[in-house]
C-alpha positions in Angstrom: 14.4 7.0 -45.0 12.4 3.7 -44.8 15.6 1.8 -44.0 16.3 4.2 -41.2 12.9 3.7 -39.7 13.2 -0.1 -39.8 16.6 0.0 -38.1 15.3 2.4 -35.4 12.3 0.2 -34.8 14.5 -2.9 -34.3 16.8 -1.1 -31.9 13.9 0.2 -29.8 12.2 -3.2 -29.8 15.3 -4.7 -28.5 15.6 -2.3 -25.6 11.9 -3.0 -24.7 12.6 -6.7 -24.0 13.0 -6.1 -20.3 10.4 -8.7 -19.1 11.0 -12.4 -18.8 10.0 -15.1 -16.5 10.3 -13.8 -13.0 8.3 -14.8 -9.9 5.0 -12.8 -9.6 4.6 -11.0 -6.3 1.9 -11.8 -3.8 -0.2 -9.0 -5.4 -1.5 -11.6 -7.8 -2.7 -13.8 -5.0 -4.2 -10.8 -3.2 -6.2 -9.9 -6.4 -7.6 -13.4 -6.5 -8.7 -13.3 -2.8 -10.2 -9.8 -3.4 -12.3 -11.0 -6.3 -13.7 -13.9 -4.2 -14.5 -11.4 -1.4 -16.4 -9.2 -3.8 -18.4 -12.2 -5.0 -19.3 -13.2 -1.4 -20.1 -9.6 -0.5 -22.5 -9.2 -3.5 -24.2 -12.5 -2.5 -24.7 -11.2 1.1 -22.2 -13.6 2.6 -20.5 -11.0 4.7 -18.5 -13.3 7.1 -17.1 -15.1 4.1 -16.3 -11.8 2.4 -14.4 -10.6 5.5 -12.4 -13.8 5.5 -11.4 -13.3 1.8 -10.5 -9.7 2.4 -8.4 -10.7 5.4 -6.5 -13.3 3.2 -6.0 -10.5 0.6 -4.5 -8.2 3.2 -2.2 -11.0 4.5 -0.9 -11.6 1.0 -0.5 -7.9 0.1 -1.0 -5.4 3.1 -2.6 -2.6 1.2 -4.6 -0.4 3.7 -7.7 -0.4 1.5 -8.2 -4.1 2.2 -8.7 -3.1 5.9 -11.5 -0.8 4.7 -13.1 -3.7 2.8 -12.9 -5.9 6.0 -14.6 -3.2 7.9 -17.3 -2.9 5.3 -18.0 -6.6 5.4 -18.2 -6.7 9.2 -20.4 -3.7 9.4 -22.9 -5.1 6.9 -22.7 -8.4 8.8 -23.6 -6.7 12.1 -20.3 -7.2 13.8 -19.9 -3.8 15.3 -16.7 -4.4 17.4 -14.8 -5.9 14.4 -16.0 -3.2 12.0 -15.1 -0.4 14.4 -11.6 -1.8 14.9 -10.9 -2.0 11.1 -12.3 1.4 10.3 -10.1 3.0 13.0 -7.1 1.1 11.8 -7.6 2.0 8.2 -8.1 5.7 9.1 -5.0 5.7 11.2 -2.9 4.2 8.3 -4.3 6.6 5.7 -3.5 9.6 8.0 0.1 8.7 7.6 -0.1 8.2 3.9 1.0 11.6 2.4 0.9 10.3 -1.2 -2.7 9.1 -1.2 -4.6 10.6 1.7 -8.3 10.2 2.2 -10.6 12.6 0.5 -12.7 14.9 2.8 -15.9 13.1 1.6 -14.6 9.6 2.4 -13.1 10.7 5.7 -16.4 12.2 6.8 -18.2 8.9 5.8 -15.7 6.8 7.8 -16.2 9.1 10.8 -20.0 8.6 10.5 -19.5 4.9 10.5 -17.2 5.0 13.6 -19.6 7.2 15.5 -22.5 4.8 14.6 -20.5 1.7 15.5 -19.4 3.1 18.8 -23.1 3.5 19.8 -23.7 0.0 18.5 -20.9 -1.5 20.6 -22.1 0.3 23.7 -25.7 -1.0 23.2 -24.4 -4.5 22.6 -22.2 -4.4 25.7 -25.2 -3.1 27.8 -27.4 -5.8 26.4 -24.8 -8.5 27.2 -24.4 -7.2 30.8 -28.1 -7.5 31.6 -29.0 -10.5 33.8 -32.3 -12.4 33.6 -34.7 -11.0 36.2 -36.6 -14.2 36.9 -37.7 -17.5 35.6 -40.8 -18.9 33.8 -42.8 -21.9 34.8 -43.0 -24.2 31.8 -46.6 -25.1 32.7 -47.5 -21.5 33.0 -45.2 -19.5 30.8 -47.2 -16.3 31.2 -46.9 -16.6 35.0 -43.5 -15.0 35.6 -42.1 -15.6 39.1 -40.7 -12.1 39.2 -43.4 -9.6 39.2 -41.1 -6.8 38.1 -40.2 -8.6 35.0 -42.8 -7.7 32.4 -43.5 -10.3 29.7 -43.6 -7.6 27.1 -40.1 -6.4 27.9 -37.7 -7.1 25.0 -34.0 -6.3 24.6 -33.3 -3.3 22.5 -32.8 -4.2 18.9 -29.2 -3.6 17.7 -28.7 -2.8 14.1 -25.9 -1.2 12.0 -27.2 1.4 9.6 -26.2 4.6 8.0 -27.7 8.0 9.0 -29.4 8.3 5.6 -32.9 6.8 5.3 -32.1 5.1 2.0 -29.9 2.3 3.3 -29.6 0.4 0.1 -28.5 3.5 -1.9 -25.8 4.2 0.8 -24.7 0.6 0.9 -24.1 0.6 -2.9 -22.1 3.8 -2.6 -20.0 2.5 0.3 -19.2 -0.7 -1.5 -18.0 1.1 -4.6 -15.7 3.2 -2.4 -14.4 0.2 -0.7 -12.7 -1.7 -3.5 -8.9 -1.5 -3.7 -8.8 -3.1 -7.2 -11.4 -2.8 -9.8 -14.6 -0.7 -9.4 -14.6 3.1 -9.4 -10.9 3.5 -10.3 -9.2 5.7 -12.9 -5.9 5.0 -14.5 -4.0 7.8 -16.3 -0.7 7.9 -18.1 1.3 10.7 -19.6 4.5 10.5 -21.7 6.8 13.1 -23.3 9.7 12.4 -25.6 10.9 12.3 -29.2 9.3 11.3 -32.4 10.8 10.1 -35.7 8.2 10.9 -38.4 8.1 9.7 -42.0 5.7 11.6 -44.3 6.5 12.6 -47.9 9.9 12.2 -49.7 11.9 14.5 -47.4 13.6 13.5 -44.2 11.9 15.1 -41.1 14.1 16.0 -38.2 13.4 14.3 -34.8 10.6 16.2 -33.1 9.1 16.5 -29.6 6.0 14.5 -28.9 3.6 13.7 -26.1 0.8 11.2 -25.5 -1.7 11.0 -22.6 -4.3 8.4 -21.9 -6.9 7.7 -19.3 -9.1 4.7 -18.7 -11.1 2.5 -16.3 -9.0 -0.4 -15.0 -10.2 -3.9 -14.2 -8.1 -6.9 -12.9 -8.1 -9.9 -15.2 -6.0 -12.4 -13.2 -2.6 -10.9 -12.6 -3.1 -8.4 -15.4 -4.7 -4.9 -15.0 -6.6 -4.0 -18.1 -7.9 -0.5 -18.7 -10.0 0.9 -21.5 -10.4 4.6 -22.3 -9.1 7.3 -24.6 -5.8 8.6 -25.7 -4.6 11.9 -27.2 -1.2 12.6 -28.8 0.5 15.6 -30.4 3.6 16.1 -32.6 4.6 19.4 -34.3 6.0 19.0 -37.8 8.2 22.0 -39.0 8.8 22.2 -42.8 9.9 24.7 -45.5 7.8 25.5 -48.5 9.1 25.6 -52.0 9.3 29.4 -51.6 11.6 29.0 -48.6 9.0 30.0 -45.9 9.1 28.2 -42.6 5.8 26.6 -41.4 4.8 24.1 -38.8 2.2 21.4 -39.4 0.6 19.5 -36.6 -0.2 15.8 -36.1 -2.9 15.2 -33.5 -4.3 11.8 -32.4 -7.7 11.1 -31.0 -7.9 7.4 -30.1 -10.0 4.8 -28.3 -7.2 3.3 -26.2 -6.8 0.0 -24.4 -3.9 -0.9 -22.1 -2.8 -4.0 -20.2 -0.2 -4.0 -17.3 1.5 -7.1 -16.1 3.1 -6.9 -12.6 6.5 -8.6 -12.8 6.9 -7.9 -9.1 5.6 -5.4 -6.5 7.6 -2.5 -8.2 8.0 -3.3 -11.8 5.3 -3.8 -14.4 5.2 -4.2 -18.2 2.5 -2.4 -20.1 1.2 -2.7 -23.7 -1.2 -0.2 -25.4 -3.3 -0.4 -28.6 -5.2 2.5 -30.0 -7.6 3.1 -32.9 -9.1 6.3 -34.1 -8.3 9.5 -36.0 -5.2 11.5 -36.7 -5.5 15.1 -38.0 -2.9 16.8 -40.1 -3.1 20.5 -39.9 -1.6 23.7 -41.4 -0.6 22.3 -44.8 0.0 25.4 -47.0 0.9 25.8 -50.6 4.4 24.6 -51.5 4.4 22.0 -48.7 6.4 18.7 -49.1 3.5 16.4 -48.0 0.9 16.7 -50.7 1.0 16.0 -54.5 2.3 19.1 -56.2 2.6 20.9 -52.9 -1.1 21.8 -53.0 -2.6 23.3 -49.9 -5.4 21.6 -48.1 -8.9 22.9 -47.5 -8.7 22.8 -43.7 -7.3 20.0 -41.6 -6.9 16.5 -43.0 -8.4 13.6 -41.0 -6.9 10.1 -41.4 -7.4 6.7 -39.8 -4.8 6.0 -37.2 -3.4 2.9 -35.4 -1.0 3.0 -32.5 0.9 0.3 -30.6 3.2 0.9 -27.7 5.3 -1.1 -25.2 6.3 0.4 -21.8 8.0 -0.5 -18.5 6.7 1.0 -15.2 8.3 1.4 -11.8 6.0 2.0 -8.8 7.1 5.0 -6.8 4.1 4.8 -4.5 1.0 2.5 -4.6 -0.7 5.2 -6.8 2.2 6.7 -8.9 4.6 5.0 -11.3 7.4 6.2 -13.5 7.3 4.9 -17.0 9.5 4.4 -20.0 8.1 3.8 -23.5 11.0 2.6 -25.7 8.8 1.8 -28.6 5.6 3.4 -29.8 4.6 3.3 -33.5 1.7 5.2 -35.1 0.5 4.5 -38.6 -1.9 6.4 -40.9 -2.5 5.1 -44.5 -2.0 7.3 -47.5 -4.9 9.7 -48.1 -5.9 10.9 -51.6 -3.8 13.9 -52.6 -0.9 13.1 -50.2 2.5 11.8 -51.3 2.5 9.0 -48.7 1.0 7.9 -45.4 2.2 9.0 -42.0 4.4 6.8 -39.8 5.8 7.9 -36.4 8.1 6.1 -34.0 8.2 7.6 -30.6 10.4 7.2 -27.5 8.7 8.5 -24.3 9.2 8.9 -20.6 6.5 9.8 -18.2 4.3 8.9 -15.3 1.3 6.8 -14.5 -1.4 7.4 -11.8 -4.1 5.2 -10.5 -6.8 6.1 -8.0 
């Protein structure tokens, strides 16, 4: 059985070697520009932030960069520019059936547009006003135009949200505005087959699934996410009395993944997980424990998992995935005949928002 596992692992590893030196798409450059824009925005350098977001959009025209440009211009008091980019972003997202705007964010953008339209109107009116008279330098208080009152001041133009707590709203808006990084969720689900080795008997190939979810962050060209993973594999067996039973292997892991974009469509992903694996429904006469003794409830064992996958982007948010090699290891526990080793082949889907 061990020989079979080793041969299977080598074959699966060979099929996983799909990534080699290929040119990295402009997405990597866009991520670098985006990171510089975030830094400038956090430091209050809004014009500089808008320039970096513009460069990011030029490198990789994701609509969310337009939203970031609008945010930077709005916070910098550039009403016309902000209004243009909010409207353009909204128009593009209205055509995006795969990742439309949420009702909450659409309402927020409409509030910004309404506020900015008022701001543009006030700025245009202020710019259209002509001076009503002149002042004598020797007598600055003696205005030559009696109708021009010294206390008259142009209306102050400001861009602000409808809520009183501007700082709180600003933080919320900035979180919504990132296209890579903050306030994102990455999820993966895979279904397939598992080759399990536990005890002296050969176990037939079984169905298996693994799901994970995490918080992604860009680290250079690589997207790293940390979160949790859950896996499940049923394990049918016969007792020494000939009865058919089904044990269960369930994983609960702290999971970390890293995705490297080979180009704008293909990515290579690796995952590592550490945690617990439970082994349930082990009755008398089973082939897994010494002497076939039943267990007092579910066994809990340390578990390590490593996986390699390839992803293909169907949309900016959804990717199909193939995991040709996933290995799960649990060391031998007292009373068991051996540890538990599982090699899985999975296909599935990934989602990022």
